[in-house]
C-alpha positions as CSV (number, residue, x, y, z in Angstrom):
1,X,18.1,29.7,-6.8
2,X,19.3,27.5,-3.8
3,X,16.5,28.5,-1.4
4,X,13.0,27.1,-1.5
5,X,9.8,27.6,0.5
6,X,7.0,25.1,0.0
7,X,3.8,25.6,1.9
8,X,0.3,24.2,1.9
9,X,-1.8,21.4,3.3
10,X,-1.1,18.9,0.5
11,X,1.6,17.0,2.5
12,X,1.9,14.3,-0.1
13,X,2.7,16.8,-2.9
14,X,5.3,18.4,-0.5
15,X,6.8,15.0,0.3
16,X,7.0,14.2,-3.5
17,X,8.7,17.5,-4.3
18,X,11.3,17.0,-1.5
19,X,11.9,13.4,-2.8
20,X,12.6,14.8,-6.3
21,X,15.0,17.3,-5.0
22,X,16.8,14.6,-3.0
23,X,17.1,12.4,-6.1
24,X,18.2,15.3,-8.3
25,X,20.7,17.2,-6.0
26,X,22.4,14.6,-3.9
27,X,24.9,11.9,-4.6
28,X,23.6,8.8,-2.8
29,X,27.1,7.8,-1.8
30,X,27.6,11.1,0.1
31,X,24.1,11.4,1.4
32,X,25.0,11.1,5.1
33,X,27.5,14.0,4.8
34,X,25.4,16.4,2.6
35,X,21.8,16.0,3.8
36,X,20.4,17.5,7.0
37,X,16.8,17.2,8.2
38,X,15.8,19.7,10.9
39,X,12.4,19.9,12.6
40,X,11.0,23.4,12.9
41,X,10.1,23.0,16.6
42,X,13.7,22.3,17.6
43,X,15.5,25.1,19.5
44,X,17.3,27.4,17.1
45,X,16.1,25.3,14.1
46,X,16.6,28.1,11.6
47,X,20.0,29.1,12.9
48,X,21.1,25.4,12.7
49,X,19.8,25.2,9.2
50,X,21.6,28.4,8.1
51,X,24.9,27.2,9.6
52,X,24.6,23.9,7.7
53,X,23.5,25.5,4.5
54,X,26.7,27.6,4.3
55,X,28.9,24.6,5.1
56,X,31.0,23.4,2.1
57,X,29.8,20.3,0.3
58,X,31.7,17.1,1.3
59,X,32.7,14.8,-1.6
60,X,30.4,14.6,-4.6
61,X,27.0,16.0,-5.4
62,X,25.4,19.0,-3.7
63,X,24.1,19.8,-0.2
64,X,20.4,19.9,0.9
65,X,19.2,21.2,4.3
66,X,15.5,20.6,4.9
67,X,13.6,22.4,7.7
68,X,10.3,20.6,8.3
69,X,7.3,22.6,9.5
70,X,9.2,25.8,9.9
71,X,7.6,28.6,11.8
72,X,9.8,31.3,10.3
73,X,6.9,32.8,8.3
74,X,4.7,33.0,11.3
75,X,7.1,34.4,13.9
76,X,10.7,35.6,13.8
77,X,12.8,37.3,16.4
78,X,15.1,40.2,15.5
79,X,18.1,38.0,16.3
80,X,17.0,35.3,13.8
81,X,16.0,37.9,11.2
82,X,19.4,39.4,11.4
83,X,21.0,36.0,10.9
84,X,18.7,35.5,7.8
85,X,19.7,38.8,6.4
86,X,23.4,37.9,6.6
87,X,23.2,34.2,5.6
88,X,20.6,33.9,2.8
89,X,22.7,35.9,0.2
90,X,25.8,33.9,1.2
91,X,24.4,30.4,0.6
92,X,26.5,28.7,-2.2
93,X,24.9,27.7,-5.4
94,X,25.6,24.0,-4.7
95,X,24.0,24.2,-1.3
96,X,20.2,24.2,-1.0
97,X,18.0,25.4,1.9
98,X,14.5,23.9,1.8
99,X,11.7,25.2,4.1
100,X,8.3,23.5,4.3
101,X,5.2,24.4,6.2
102,X,1.5,23.5,6.2
103,X,0.6,27.0,7.2
104,X,0.2,30.0,4.9
105,X,3.1,32.5,5.3
106,X,2.3,35.8,7.0
107,X,3.3,38.2,4.3
108,X,3.4,41.1,6.8
109,X,6.5,39.7,8.5
110,X,9.9,40.9,7.6
111,X,11.2,37.4,7.5
112,X,8.6,36.4,4.9
113,X,9.3,39.4,2.8
114,X,13.0,38.5,2.9
115,X,12.3,35.0,1.8
116,X,10.2,36.2,-1.0
117,X,13.3,38.1,-2.2
118,X,15.7,35.2,-2.1
119,X,13.6,32.0,-2.2
120,X,11.5,30.2,-4.8
121,X,8.1,30.2,-3.1
122,X,5.6,27.5,-4.1
123,X,2.1,26.8,-2.7
124,X,1.1,23.1,-2.6
125,X,-2.5,23.2,-1.4
126,X,-5.3,20.7,-2.1
127,X,-7.7,21.7,-4.8
128,X,-11.1,22.5,-3.4
129,X,-13.4,19.4,-3.9
130,X,-16.0,21.5,-5.9
131,X,-13.4,22.8,-8.4
132,X,-14.1,19.9,-10.8
133,X,-12.3,21.5,-13.8
134,X,-9.0,21.8,-11.8
135,X,-9.3,18.3,-10.4
136,X,-9.8,17.0,-14.0
137,X,-6.7,18.9,-15.1
138,X,-4.8,17.5,-12.2
139,X,-5.7,13.9,-13.1
140,X,-4.7,14.6,-16.7
141,X,-1.3,16.0,-15.7
142,X,-0.4,13.3,-13.3
143,X,-1.6,10.5,-15.6
144,X,0.6,11.9,-18.3
145,X,3.6,12.0,-15.9
146,X,3.1,8.3,-15.1
147,X,2.3,7.3,-18.7
148,X,-1.4,6.3,-18.3
149,X,-3.9,7.1,-21.1
150,X,-7.4,7.6,-19.9
151,X,-10.7,8.4,-21.8
152,X,-12.4,11.6,-20.7
153,X,-15.1,9.5,-19.0
154,X,-12.5,7.5,-17.1
155,X,-10.8,10.8,-16.0
156,X,-14.1,12.1,-14.6
157,X,-14.7,8.8,-12.8
158,X,-11.4,9.1,-11.1
159,X,-12.2,12.6,-10.0
160,X,-15.6,11.5,-8.6
161,X,-13.9,8.5,-6.8
162,X,-10.8,10.2,-5.4
163,X,-11.6,13.9,-5.2
164,X,-8.6,16.0,-4.1
165,X,-6.7,13.2,-2.4
166,X,-3.4,13.5,-4.3
167,X,-1.8,10.6,-2.3
168,X,-4.6,8.2,-3.3
169,X,-4.6,9.5,-6.9
170,X,-0.9,8.9,-7.3
171,X,-1.3,5.4,-5.8
172,X,-4.2,4.5,-8.1
173,X,-2.4,5.9,-11.3
174,X,0.7,3.9,-10.5
175,X,-1.4,0.8,-10.3
176,X,-3.2,1.6,-13.5
177,X,0.3,2.3,-15.1
178,X,1.3,-1.3,-14.3
179,X,-1.9,-2.7,-15.7
180,X,-1.7,-0.7,-18.9
181,X,1.9,-1.7,-19.9
182,X,0.6,-3.7,-22.8
183,X,-2.3,-1.5,-23.6
184,X,-2.4,0.7,-26.7
185,X,-5.7,2.3,-26.2
186,X,-6.8,4.6,-23.3
187,X,-8.3,3.0,-20.2
188,X,-12.1,3.4,-19.9
189,X,-14.6,3.5,-17.0
190,X,-14.9,-0.3,-16.9
191,X,-11.2,-0.7,-16.0
192,X,-11.4,2.2,-13.5
193,X,-14.4,0.6,-11.8
194,X,-12.6,-2.8,-11.6
195,X,-9.2,-1.6,-10.4
196,X,-9.9,1.5,-8.4
197,X,-11.7,1.6,-5.1
198,X,-14.6,3.7,-6.4
199,X,-16.4,5.6,-3.8
200,X,-20.0,6.0,-5.0
201,X,-20.9,8.5,-2.2
202,X,-19.3,11.9,-2.1
203,X,-20.1,15.4,-0.9
204,X,-20.8,16.7,-4.4
205,X,-23.5,14.0,-4.8
206,X,-24.9,15.2,-1.5
207,X,-25.1,18.8,-3.0
208,X,-26.9,17.5,-6.0
209,X,-29.4,15.5,-3.9
210,X,-30.1,18.6,-1.7
211,X,-30.6,20.8,-4.8
212,X,-33.2,18.3,-6.0
213,X,-35.0,18.5,-2.7
214,X,-34.5,14.7,-2.2
215,X,-34.5,14.3,1.6
216,X,-34.2,10.5,1.6
217,X,-31.2,10.3,-0.7
218,X,-29.5,13.3,1.1
219,X,-29.9,11.7,4.6
220,X,-28.6,8.3,3.2
221,X,-25.6,10.0,1.7
222,X,-24.8,11.8,5.0
223,X,-25.0,8.5,6.8
224,X,-22.7,6.8,4.3
225,X,-20.2,9.7,4.3
226,X,-20.0,9.8,8.1
227,X,-19.6,6.0,8.2
228,X,-16.6,6.5,5.8
229,X,-15.1,8.9,8.3
230,X,-15.6,11.9,6.1
231,X,-14.8,15.0,8.3
232,X,-18.1,16.9,8.8
233,X,-16.4,20.3,8.4
234,X,-14.8,19.2,5.1
235,X,-18.2,18.1,3.9
236,X,-19.7,21.4,4.8
237,X,-16.9,23.3,3.1
238,X,-17.6,21.4,-0.1
239,X,-21.3,22.2,0.1
240,X,-20.6,25.9,0.7
241,X,-18.3,26.1,-2.2
242,X,-20.7,24.3,-4.6
243,X,-23.8,26.3,-3.6
244,X,-21.8,29.5,-3.8
245,X,-20.8,28.7,-7.4
246,X,-24.4,27.7,-8.3
247,X,-25.9,30.8,-6.7
248,X,-23.4,33.2,-8.4
249,X,-23.9,31.7,-11.8
250,X,-27.7,31.7,-11.5
251,X,-27.8,35.3,-10.3
252,X,-25.6,36.5,-13.1
253,X,-27.8,34.6,-15.6
254,X,-30.9,36.2,-14.1
255,X,-29.4,39.6,-14.4
256,X,-29.0,39.1,-18.1
257,X,-25.3,38.7,-18.2
258,X,-24.3,36.8,-21.3
259,X,-20.5,36.9,-21.1
260,X,-19.5,33.4,-20.0
261,X,-15.9,34.5,-19.4
262,X,-17.0,37.2,-16.9
263,X,-19.4,34.8,-15.1
264,X,-16.8,32.1,-14.9
265,X,-14.3,34.5,-13.4
266,X,-16.7,35.8,-10.8
267,X,-17.8,32.2,-9.9
268,X,-14.2,30.9,-9.8
269,X,-14.8,28.5,-12.6
270,X,-11.6,27.6,-14.6
271,X,-13.3,26.5,-17.8
272,X,-16.0,28.9,-19.1
273,X,-17.3,26.1,-21.4
274,X,-18.7,24.4,-18.2
275,X,-21.3,27.2,-18.0
276,X,-23.2,25.5,-20.9
277,X,-24.0,22.6,-18.7
278,X,-24.6,24.7,-15.6
279,X,-27.2,26.8,-17.4
280,X,-29.1,23.6,-18.1
281,X,-28.6,22.2,-14.6
282,X,-29.8,25.4,-12.9
283,X,-32.8,26.1,-15.2
284,X,-35.4,24.9,-12.7
285,X,-34.0,26.9,-9.7
286,X,-33.9,30.5,-8.8
287,X,-30.9,32.5,-7.7
288,X,-32.7,33.3,-4.4
289,X,-33.3,29.6,-3.7
290,X,-29.6,28.9,-4.2
291,X,-28.5,31.9,-2.2
292,X,-30.8,30.9,0.7
293,X,-28.7,27.8,1.3
294,X,-25.6,29.8,2.4
295,X,-26.9,31.1,5.8
296,X,-28.0,27.6,6.7
297,X,-24.7,26.2,5.8
298,X,-22.9,28.9,7.8
299,X,-25.1,28.1,10.8
300,X,-24.1,24.4,10.4
301,X,-20.4,25.2,10.2
302,X,-20.7,27.4,13.3
303,X,-22.5,24.6,15.3
304,X,-19.9,22.0,14.3
305,X,-17.0,24.3,15.3
306,X,-18.6,24.7,18.7
307,X,-18.6,20.9,19.2
308,X,-22.1,20.0,18.1
309,X,-22.9,16.4,17.2
310,X,-21.8,16.0,13.5
311,X,-24.5,13.5,12.4
312,X,-27.4,15.2,14.2
313,X,-26.5,18.7,13.0
314,X,-25.9,17.5,9.4
315,X,-29.3,15.7,9.3
316,X,-31.2,18.7,10.7
317,X,-29.7,21.3,8.4
318,X,-29.9,19.0,5.4
319,X,-33.6,18.7,5.9
320,X,-33.8,22.5,6.0
321,X,-31.8,22.8,2.9
322,X,-33.9,20.3,1.0
323,X,-37.1,22.2,2.0
324,X,-35.8,25.3,0.1
325,X,-36.0,23.3,-3.2
326,X,-39.1,21.3,-2.3
327,X,-41.4,24.4,-2.5
């Protein structure tokens, strides 16, 4: 299918996908004739792209037309929609129309429904920082692609250090790949600690400290994270996600539910085996304690979105959260 729609906030993954298509589809000797890059905010950007997409390939290779930050899935006039209807089915197999956007498509729009019919749609969004299983799988997948062998402990350390930053993950794995050229055994945590810029403070550690009711450690982690330019709203989003998982798991356990697959599905946990460890972690806490964190976190999010001071609000609400578990 010669039409693609890539969307999501993982701009690095989108850039890498576009790069692969450029390398695969285009003859470098004919690049200037068969490659067009159009910005979505240009006047008549989609019309220009459609006209280029149906233009015959010049010389060798194929044609690629890339519309960057398209708005076609957020708004589309009747005139442009009519042009889409006529042109999309007529795009030759050796000509490729690539649309990218950081915004989620509005699936109510006629233009989005039409693209769903003709295009290969792919979401490239960042994995939520609290979805540890998915982050581990991502590290495993990319490390295999670049040819790096890692021990399970080294994989977990990379996740703790890098989180969901795919750009940094790719950079660090490329560096580890060069280091391990003569290695026959998987790289361990010692190598990761030496070669990777390990960040010992992250928002998941903050969640753990709060759950332990440790005010001093929690406040120190907040100070460190803010000094590292961690966005306050991103930090809060991680806390909300983590405490939501903990609360749901604990409430299901307290209700007598024993089906780990059902609990995992409800709590959005990829690997049900992780529940073995969560049961032990949450043994000392009640579902009501964990649930009580969510209104406080929502108040914190609301205050930050209204322009409240990030550090002061985080400190105040963190103390409130720690008090829940210090009773």
